[in-house]
N, C-alpha and C positions, 0 to 999 in steps of 0.2 A: 024742859024738853025731856021727853020720855026716853028710856033706854032703847026702845025699838026704833025711834026716829033717828037717834045718834048712830045706831048700827047701820041703818039704811044709807045714811049720808056717807059713812065710811066705805061702804061697799061700792058707792058710785065714784069715789076718788080713783084716779088712774094708778094702777099698780106700778111700782118701780121695777125696772128690769134688772135682773141679777147680772153683774158684769163678771165675766170669767177672768181670773187672774192669769196673766201670761207668765209662764216660767222663763224669766230672762237670765237666770244665773249662768247657764252655759255660754250664752252670748257675751256676757260681761267678762267671764273668765277668758274666753277666746280673744276678745278685744284687748284685754290687759296683756295677754301672752304675746300678741303680735306687736303691741306698742313696745313692750320690753325687748322683744327680739329685734325690732327695727332700731331701737335706741342702742342696743348692744352692738349691732352691726355698724352703726355710725361711729360709736366709740372705737371699735376695732379698726375701721377704715382710717379714722383720724390718727390713731396711735401708730398703725402700720405706716401710713404716709409720712408721719413725723420721723419715725425711726429709719425708714428706707427711702428718704427723699432723694438721696444720691442715686440709688439703683433705679428709681422711677424716672428721674430726669435723664439718666443715661440710656434709657430704653430707646431703641431706634424708632419706635412708633410715637414717641413723645415729641410733638411739634414745638414744644417750648424751647427745645434746643435751637431750632432755626430762629425763633423769635429773639432769644438771647444773643445769638451770633450776629444778628442785625443791629442789636443795641450796643453790644460790648465787643471790644477787641480781645481775642483770646490771650490770656496771660502767658507769662514766660515760665520756663522750667530752668532752675539754676542748680549748680553744684554746691557742695558744702562751703566752698570758698567764694561763691558769688559768680563763678564762670557761667555764662549763658549757654545752656544746652539746647534750648528751643525758644523761638520767639516768633511773633507775627509782624508783618509789615504789609503796607498796601501796595498791590501790584499796579501795573500800568492800566489795567482795566478797572481799577477802583476796588477790586476784591482783595480780601486779606489773603496773604500767602504765608505759609508756615516755613520758617527757615531753621535748619539744623546745622550750626557752624562746624560741628565735629564729624559730620557726615556719618560714615560707617561705624565709627568708634563706639558710639552709644546707641546704635540702631535698634537693638532689641530691648534694652532696658528703658530707654526714653520712649521708643516706639514711634508711631506716626498718627496723624490726625485727619487723614483723608482716605477715602475708600474704606471706611470703617476706622476703628481706633485700636491701638495696642499699647502695651507697656504703660509707662507713667501717663502718657496722653489719655489712655482709657481710664486708668486708676484714679486720676485726679481731675477728670473732665468737669465734674461738678463745680470745682473751685475755679478752674481756668476760664469757664464761660460765664461765671458770675462776677459781680463787682462789689467791692466794699467801699467804694468812693463815697465821700461825704456829699450831702445834698448840695452844698455850696459849690463843690467841685463839679458835680453833674450839671449845674446851671451854666458854669463856664464852658463846659464841653458842648452843651446844647447851643449856646450863643455862637460858638465857633463851628458848629455843624459837624462835630466830631463824635465818634463812638466813645463810650465810657471804657476806661482801661480795666481789663479783667484782673483777677487776683493772681499773684505769682506763687509758684511752688518751689520751696527750698528743699533740696534733697540731701541725703547723706553721702552721695557719690563723690569720690575723690578723683579729680581729673588726672593727676599724676599716676595714681595706681591703675586707673582705667587704661591710660595710654601704654603703660608698661605691660599690662596683661594682654592688651590688644596686639602689641608688637611682638610679644613673646610667643603668642600662639601662631603668629605669622600666617602662612597660607594653609595651615593644617585645619581640618575640621575638628570641632570640639567645643568646650565651654570652660569658663573659669568663674568662680564665685569667691569674692573676698569680703570678709565681714569682721565685725568686732564682737567677740563672744561674750563680753561683759554687758554690752548694751543691746545687741541684736541688730545694730545698724549695718546695712549692706554698703560696703565701701566701693565695690566695683563688680560689674557683671558683664562678661563677654561671651558672645556666641558666634561661631563661624560654621559655615559660610554666612556672610552678612549682605547687606544691601545699603544703598544710599537713600535715606528717608526723604531727601529733597526731590528725588526722582520717582517717588512711589506712584504718582498718577500716571506718568509716562510709561513706567515699566510694569504696571500692575498686571496686565494680561500675561506677559511673559513670566512673571514671578509665580502667579497662581497656576499656570499651565506648564510649569517646568517639570519634565519627566526624568531629569537626570538623577534624582534622588538627593539633590542638595538641600531641598526644603529650606530655602534661605529665609523665609518668613518665620520659621519655627525658632523659638528661643530655647536652644538646647540646654541652657542652664536650669530652666524650670520645667520645660515640657519634654526634654529628652529622657528616655529610659534606656539604661545600659546595664549589662551584667557588671556588677560591682567588683568582681574578681577578689583579690586579696584584701581590699579595703573592708570587705564584709567580715573579715576575721576579727574586726573590732566587735561586731555583733556576736559572733560565735564565742569569742573570748569571754564576753560578759555573761552569756548563757552558761558556759562551762564554769565560770566563777561562781555563779548562783547555784549550780547543781552540786559543785564540789568545793565549797568555801574553805574547807580545812585541808585540801589536798593539793593546792596550787604549788606549794614549795616542794612537794614530793613528786610532782609529775615528771616522768621521763619517757622518752620515746626514741627508738633506734631507727633512723631513716636510711633506707638504701635507695631512695629515689622513687619508690613505688609502694603503694599501699593496696592490698587486695583483701576483699571481704565478700563472702557469699558469691564468689565467682565474678565480682566486679572490681575494677582497679582504678586507682587515682594516681597520677604521676605528678611529681614536683616539676616546676617550670624548667623546661629543657632537660628533664630527667636528672636534675642535680641531686647528688647524694649528700645529705646534711649531717649524717652520722648521728651521734647521741645528742639530743636536744631536750631542754627542759621547757617549762611553760613560757618563759620569757624569750628564750632563743628561738623557739618554734615560731613566735610572732615576728621577731626581728629578722629572721632568715626567710620568713614567709613559707614555711614548710607545709605544702599541701597534704603530704602523707600524715603528718602529725595532726593536722586539723581535721582530716577525714576520720582519724581515730577518735579525736575529741567529740566530733559530731555524733558518732554512734554511741557515745557514753553520756549524752544529754537527753533527758526525757522529753517526750513530745510536749508535755505540759509546760516545762521550764522554757523550752525553746520558743513556744508560741507566746508565752507570757512576755518574754524578752522582745520578740518581734512586735507585739502589741504595744509595749512600753516605748519602743523606738519608732512607733507610728507607721509601721508597715501595713499595707492593705487598708489605709485610711487617709483622709485628707490631712495635709500638714498646714500649720498656721502661716501660710504665705499668701499675700494679697494678690500677687500677679498670677495670671493663668498658669496652672501647673498640672503635671501628671501625677497619678497616684502610684507610688512604688509598691512592688508586690514581692512576696516571698511566701511559699506554701509549705506547710508541714501538717498533713492531716493523717487520719487513720489508714489511708490508702497509699501513703508515701512509702516507696520502697527504700531499702537500705542504700541502694545505689544513688537514689535521689537525695537522701539525707547527706551522703558524702559530697555530692555536688553542691547542695545548699550550704554546707559548712565552709566551703572555699569560695562562695559567691558566684557559682556557676549554675548551670541548669536553667530553670525557668525564672530565676530571680532577676528582677529589674529595679533599678533605683535611679532617681534623678540626681544630678550634681548638687542642687540646692538642698535636697534631703540629706545627702551625705555630709554636706556642710553643717547642717543643723545638728546632726549626731556628733560631729567633731566639736562644735561649739559647746554642747552639753558636757562633753569630757573635759574641755578646757575650763569650764565654769563650775566645776565641782558638782556636776550632775544636773544642774539647773539650766533649762533651755530658756533663753530670753526670746521674746517674740520678735521675729525679723521684721524690719521696716526700712523703707526707703525715703519717706517724707518726714522732715523734721519740723517744718513750719509752713504755714500759709500766710502770705503777706499781701496787704493791699498795695496798690501802685505807689503810694506815698511812704511805704516802709512800715506801716502800722501792722503789728502782728494780729492776724485774724484768728489763727488757731495754731497750737504747737503740740508736738508729740514727744512723749518721754519714754524711756526704757520701761518695758513691762514684762513681767515673768509670764511665760507661757505654761510650762509644766516641768515637773521633775522627772527626768528620764531614767536616772540611776542614783544610787546613794553617793555621798561624798567619798566614802571608802572605795567604792567600785571605780569612781572617776580617777582617784589617785593611783590605783593599780594600773588602769588603762593608760594613764599619762606616763607612768614609769615604763610601760611596755613600748609606748610610742617613742620615748626618748631612746630606748635601746635600738629601735629601727635606725635612728640617726647615728648613734654612737657605734653600733656593731653590726648593722644589718644592711638593708637595701637602699637606704637613703643617706649614705655617708657623704654625699656631695654637700650636705648641709652641716657637716661636722667641722669643728674647729673655727667657727666664725665668731664675730664679736657679740653675737646673740645665740642663745640656745634654742633649738627647734625640736619639736616632737611631731611625729607623723606616721603615716602608713602608706606604702606604695601598693599598687595593684597592676597586674597584667591580665586583663579580662579577655579570655578567648571568646570569640563570637562566630568562628567558622570551624566546624568540626573537621572538615577535610583538609584545611590548610594551616590550622592552628594560628590564624591571624588574631591579633589581640589589641585591645585599647589600652593606653597607658594612663594610669590613675595616680594621683597623690592627694592626700588630704591631711592637713596638719595645722599646727599653730606655733606661735612664738611671742615672747620668750616662754620657754616651757614652764618656768617657775612662777610666772605671773603673766599669763597670756593677754596680749593686746590685739592680735590679729590672727585670723584663721584663713586658710586658703584651701580650696578644693579645685582640682584640675582634672579634666579628662581630655586626652588627645586621641582622636579616633584613628584606629589602624596604625598605630605608631610603634608598637612593640612593648617593651617593659617600662613600668612606671619609673623605676630608678634611673633609666637612661634618658627618658624624654620628658616626664612630668616634673621630676624633682628639680632639674635646672630652671624650669619656668618658675617654680615656687621660690627658688633662691633669688631670682631677679625681682620678684615681687616683695619678698622679705627685705632684700637689700634696699629697695626703693623706699619702703616704709621706714626703715631704721636709718636711712641716710647714709648707707654704706656705698662708697665710691668704687 
């Protein structure tokens, strides 16, 4: 075949079309990106759900709570010694009814479980409505047509101390917190005015619409904010100690009952003339004039660092709903405001639980143990589902600083405003406070915060009695009753 014929045949063959290459690289990248993004989102959701399962279950919009309530009987809440503080039983209508045997005594700390939830009922709701019963047990309950038993919550609360604190506060408004500074366990918590959690449904409307100012549903121990008065001198003392570490033993002040600076004056309680005082006697006698003088000799940086270390203006490590304590010292703070801050007055506000935590740190060599109320979660058959142990929260001060503050607080008992705790079978350390809250009438709340034994603290007590007068006259006797009960003093 000639070359011409071959060429003609090739020309007659259909020509192949050129296929354009599609540039798919951006699409592939975008697809991979979205796959990774979706996968990351799934991992995050699973991780978040795992870590926050209690929060998610306790959400009011989560219908699983209603499902579990139909399947399980809500578990009981018990004291450290096994006393039942809350339990459920079936009412005449077949519905579960929550029973609180101690009525008002544990109202705020145990809380309520209808019309919303509060206190331990809210804090431990996840465990109370779940069950750790074995499969064989569940079969038995199914055969009997009964609900599964929910898990029980064992607390650190001491019924004896709670009753003593409750009765000691009597008809007064106020709050009491009792704890173990070495472990962080809360032993008692009282708030007044109170309510009967057994009657929460019947009295709900009147409780939430009460305009008397009693705020009976508010847990004053954690949610109340008060001027700390002279208990705040623990804070000012620490700040002054940090500002002048080598001058503590040299400090002297001559008190004539009034301190004036830059045209502004601070008076000692009832205008008392304390005479010549040193650093320790200024604290023991609660000399406002001396502390106003100290406050003006503390730099803003040192004072603010101390406030920050002691957790002012920030959340504290407390699981129950609580208010944030506040104390301000900024570039615009006047000398008059600094004087007020130094004695715990002015705009300063603190919760009783916060003051108790500061006291615990002093008692525990500067280390704050994380406060907690729940020690164990147990199944209905007694099997331990979960247990909680003491845990360090943070170091609020050095051991040396804590030792000096302890020495000062012992002087308050031995030679100062808390002598009603002197000469007992145990040694106590503390600080009183008379916090004025009405400029025109000089009305004051009575404070005490302290611990015992001073040399090896086992128990700390923080008390505020609203509109009662001086801490030495009203709060210290309450502290004595609680200490006596703890140490078995008749």
